C-alpha positions as CSV (number, residue, x, y, z in Angstrom):
1,X,41.2,18.6,191.4
2,X,43.6,17.2,188.8
3,X,45.7,15.6,191.5
4,X,42.6,14.0,193.1
5,X,41.7,12.6,189.7
6,X,45.2,11.2,189.4
7,X,44.7,9.3,192.6
8,X,41.7,7.5,191.1
9,X,43.7,5.6,188.5
10,X,46.1,3.8,190.9
11,X,43.1,3.1,193.2
12,X,41.1,1.5,190.4
13,X,44.1,-0.3,189.1
14,X,44.9,-2.0,192.4
15,X,41.2,-2.8,193.0
16,X,40.9,-4.5,189.6
17,X,44.1,-6.4,189.8
18,X,43.5,-7.7,193.3
19,X,39.9,-8.6,192.2
20,X,41.4,-10.8,189.5
21,X,44.1,-12.4,191.5
22,X,42.4,-13.1,194.8
23,X,39.5,-15.3,193.7
24,X,42.0,-17.3,191.5
25,X,44.3,-17.6,194.4
26,X,41.5,-18.9,196.6
27,X,41.0,-21.8,194.1
28,X,44.7,-22.5,194.1
29,X,44.8,-22.6,197.9
30,X,42.2,-25.3,197.8
31,X,44.1,-27.2,195.2
32,X,47.4,-27.0,196.9
33,X,46.1,-27.3,200.5
34,X,47.3,-23.8,201.7
35,X,44.9,-23.0,204.6
36,X,44.8,-21.0,207.6
37,X,43.9,-23.4,210.4
38,X,41.9,-22.4,213.5
39,X,43.7,-21.7,216.8
40,X,43.2,-19.9,220.0
41,X,43.2,-16.3,218.6
42,X,40.9,-17.0,215.6
43,X,37.1,-17.0,215.4
44,X,36.8,-19.3,212.5
45,X,36.4,-23.0,213.1
46,X,37.0,-24.3,209.6
47,X,40.2,-24.2,207.5
48,X,40.3,-21.0,205.4
49,X,42.6,-20.4,202.3
50,X,45.6,-18.2,203.3
51,X,48.3,-16.1,201.8
52,X,45.8,-13.7,200.3
53,X,48.4,-11.0,200.8
54,X,49.8,-12.2,197.4
55,X,46.9,-10.6,195.7
56,X,47.2,-7.4,197.7
57,X,51.0,-7.1,197.3
58,X,51.0,-7.7,193.5
59,X,48.1,-5.3,193.0
60,X,49.9,-2.6,195.0
61,X,53.2,-3.1,193.1
62,X,51.6,-3.0,189.7
63,X,49.7,0.1,190.6
64,X,52.8,2.1,191.9
65,X,54.8,0.8,189.0
66,X,52.3,2.3,186.5
67,X,51.6,5.5,188.3
68,X,54.6,6.1,190.6
69,X,57.4,4.8,188.6
70,X,58.6,8.4,187.6
71,X,59.4,9.0,191.3
72,X,63.2,9.1,191.8
73,X,63.0,9.5,195.5
74,X,65.4,7.1,197.2
75,X,63.1,7.0,200.2
76,X,60.3,5.6,198.0
77,X,62.7,2.9,196.8
78,X,63.7,2.1,200.3
79,X,60.1,1.6,201.3
80,X,59.4,-0.7,198.4
81,X,62.5,-2.7,199.2
82,X,61.5,-3.1,202.7
83,X,57.9,-4.1,201.7
84,X,59.4,-6.7,199.4
85,X,61.6,-8.2,202.1
86,X,58.7,-8.4,204.6
87,X,56.5,-9.9,201.8
88,X,59.0,-12.6,201.0
89,X,59.6,-13.3,204.8
90,X,55.8,-13.6,205.2
91,X,55.4,-15.9,202.3
92,X,57.9,-18.4,203.5
93,X,56.6,-18.0,207.1
94,X,53.1,-19.0,205.9
95,X,54.5,-22.0,204.0
96,X,57.3,-23.2,206.4
97,X,56.7,-21.4,209.8
98,X,60.0,-19.5,210.2
99,X,61.3,-19.4,213.7
100,X,60.3,-16.2,215.6
101,X,63.8,-15.0,216.2
102,X,64.8,-15.3,212.6
103,X,61.6,-13.5,211.5
104,X,62.2,-10.7,214.0
105,X,65.8,-10.3,212.7
106,X,64.6,-10.0,209.2
107,X,62.0,-7.5,210.2
108,X,64.9,-5.6,211.9
109,X,66.8,-5.5,208.6
110,X,63.8,-4.1,206.7
111,X,63.4,-1.4,209.4
112,X,67.1,-0.5,209.2
113,X,66.8,-0.1,205.4
114,X,64.1,2.5,205.7
115,X,65.6,4.3,208.8
116,X,69.1,4.4,207.3
117,X,67.8,6.0,204.1
118,X,66.5,9.0,206.3
119,X,63.0,7.8,206.9
120,X,62.9,8.1,210.7
121,X,61.6,10.3,213.4
122,X,64.1,13.1,213.7
123,X,62.0,15.6,215.7
124,X,58.7,15.6,217.7
125,X,58.1,19.2,216.7
126,X,57.6,20.3,220.2
127,X,55.2,17.5,221.1
128,X,55.4,16.9,224.9
129,X,58.1,19.6,224.9
130,X,60.5,17.6,222.8
131,X,62.1,18.9,219.5
132,X,65.1,17.3,217.7
133,X,66.0,13.9,219.0
134,X,69.5,12.5,219.4
135,X,70.5,10.2,216.4
136,X,70.3,7.0,218.5
137,X,66.9,7.9,219.8
138,X,65.8,8.5,216.2
139,X,66.8,5.1,215.1
140,X,65.6,3.4,218.3
141,X,62.1,5.0,218.3
142,X,61.6,4.6,214.6
143,X,62.6,0.9,214.5
144,X,60.4,0.2,217.5
145,X,57.4,1.7,215.8
146,X,58.0,-0.2,212.6
147,X,58.5,-3.5,214.5
148,X,55.4,-2.9,216.8
149,X,53.1,-2.1,213.9
150,X,54.4,-5.1,211.8
151,X,53.7,-7.5,214.5
152,X,50.4,-5.8,215.8
153,X,49.0,-5.8,212.3
154,X,50.0,-9.5,211.9
155,X,48.3,-10.4,215.1
156,X,44.9,-9.0,214.2
157,X,44.8,-10.8,210.9
158,X,43.1,-13.8,212.3
159,X,39.7,-12.1,212.7
160,X,37.4,-11.7,209.7
161,X,37.7,-8.3,208.2
162,X,39.5,-6.7,211.1
163,X,43.0,-6.1,209.6
164,X,41.6,-5.0,206.3
165,X,39.1,-2.6,207.9
166,X,41.7,-1.0,210.1
167,X,44.2,-0.7,207.2
168,X,41.5,1.0,205.0
169,X,40.8,3.5,207.7
170,X,44.4,4.4,208.5
171,X,45.6,4.4,204.9
172,X,42.6,6.6,203.9
173,X,43.7,9.1,206.6
174,X,47.4,9.0,205.3
175,X,46.2,9.6,201.7
176,X,44.4,12.7,202.7
177,X,47.4,14.0,204.8
178,X,49.9,13.3,202.0
179,X,47.7,14.9,199.5
180,X,47.4,18.1,201.6
181,X,51.1,18.2,202.2
182,X,51.8,17.8,198.5
183,X,53.5,14.4,198.8
184,X,51.6,12.9,195.8
185,X,53.9,9.9,195.3
186,X,53.1,8.7,198.8
187,X,49.4,9.5,198.4
188,X,49.6,7.2,195.3
189,X,51.1,4.5,197.3
190,X,48.6,4.7,200.0
191,X,45.6,4.9,197.6
192,X,46.9,1.8,195.8
193,X,46.9,0.0,199.2
194,X,43.3,1.1,199.6
195,X,42.2,-0.2,196.3
196,X,43.8,-3.6,197.0
197,X,42.3,-3.8,200.5
198,X,38.8,-3.0,199.2
199,X,39.0,-5.9,196.9
200,X,40.5,-8.1,199.6
201,X,37.8,-7.1,202.2
202,X,35.1,-8.4,199.9
203,X,36.6,-11.9,200.3
204,X,37.6,-11.5,203.9
205,X,34.3,-10.3,205.5
206,X,32.5,-12.7,207.8
207,X,32.4,-15.5,206.8
208,X,35.9,-15.0,205.5
209,X,36.9,-16.9,202.3
210,X,40.5,-16.0,202.6
211,X,43.1,-14.5,205.0
212,X,46.0,-12.3,204.0
213,X,48.4,-14.3,206.2
214,X,51.9,-13.2,207.1
215,X,52.4,-12.6,203.3
216,X,50.3,-9.6,203.5
217,X,50.2,-8.5,207.1
218,X,53.9,-8.1,207.6
219,X,54.4,-5.9,204.5
220,X,51.3,-3.7,205.3
221,X,52.2,-3.4,208.9
222,X,55.6,-2.2,208.1
223,X,54.2,0.3,205.6
224,X,51.9,1.5,208.2
225,X,54.8,2.2,210.5
226,X,56.8,4.1,207.9
227,X,53.8,6.1,206.7
228,X,52.9,7.1,210.2
229,X,56.1,9.0,211.0
230,X,56.7,10.3,207.4
231,X,53.9,12.8,207.8
232,X,55.9,14.5,210.6
233,X,52.9,14.8,212.8
234,X,53.5,13.0,216.1
235,X,49.8,13.0,216.9
236,X,49.3,10.4,214.0
237,X,51.7,8.0,215.8
238,X,49.7,8.3,219.0
239,X,46.4,7.6,217.1
240,X,47.8,4.8,215.0
241,X,49.4,3.1,218.0
242,X,46.3,3.8,220.1
243,X,44.1,2.1,217.6
244,X,46.3,-1.0,217.5
245,X,46.6,-1.2,221.3
246,X,42.8,-1.1,221.6
247,X,42.4,-3.7,218.9
248,X,44.9,-6.0,220.4
249,X,43.2,-5.8,223.8
250,X,40.0,-6.5,222.0
251,X,41.3,-9.6,220.3
252,X,42.9,-10.8,223.5
253,X,39.6,-10.3,225.3
254,X,37.5,-12.0,222.7
255,X,39.7,-15.1,222.4
256,X,40.0,-15.4,226.2
257,X,36.2,-15.8,226.3
C-alpha cells in the first residue's frame, strides 16, 4: 500500500505541472504563430497550436527529478538521455522540418544509447520456442521496436485525443506490471507520464486546442518502445505492436475516405 501511495505523488506532480504549462504554451503559440496546419492525415481543418509536448516533457522530467532522483540505475539515466535527444529532435523538427533521413539517424542514436546500456531484448523466454537471442539479433530487434514505436506514435498524433489516449492505456498497463515486478523507479516514470498525459488530453480532446507535435510524440514513442521490452514479457510487445498496427490502419482508412 505504501508503494501505491508513493506513486500518487509523481502522478499528481506531473498533472499539476502540465496543467500550468500547457494552457500558457497555447497562448504563446498563438502569439508566436506556432501552429499545426491541416494536411491529408489530420481531421482538423483549422490551424491548431502545436509543440504541446513541451508541457508533457517538462512535467515528466520535474516529476522524476523529485521522486526518482535517488535512482542510481544507469539504465534509468540512459532512458532519460534518449528521451532528451528525441525531445530536442522533435522540437527542432516542429520548428524547422528536419529532413527525414537526419531525423531517422538521430532516432537511431537514441536507440543505440539505450540498447548499448543493456536495455534490449536478450531472450524471448521460450515464446514461439525461442530463448536467448544472438547478440546481433538482440540489437537489431530492440532497435527496430524502438524506431517503429517512435514513428508509429508520431504518426497518430494528428488525430484529436488518439495519441494521448493510447499512451494512457499502455503506460497504465506498464505501471501495474512494473509495480508487480518491484521495479518502482520505472513505475514512477510511467505514472509521471500518465499524469502529464491526463492533463494534455483535457486540451487535446475534440475539438483539440493543442497537439503534442514531434516534440512530445518522438520522446513518448521511444519510451513506449523501451518500456515494452523492459518488462521481459514478449506478449506485451505483441500487444503494444498490435495496438499500433490497428491504429495506423485506422488512421490510413479514415484519411483515405
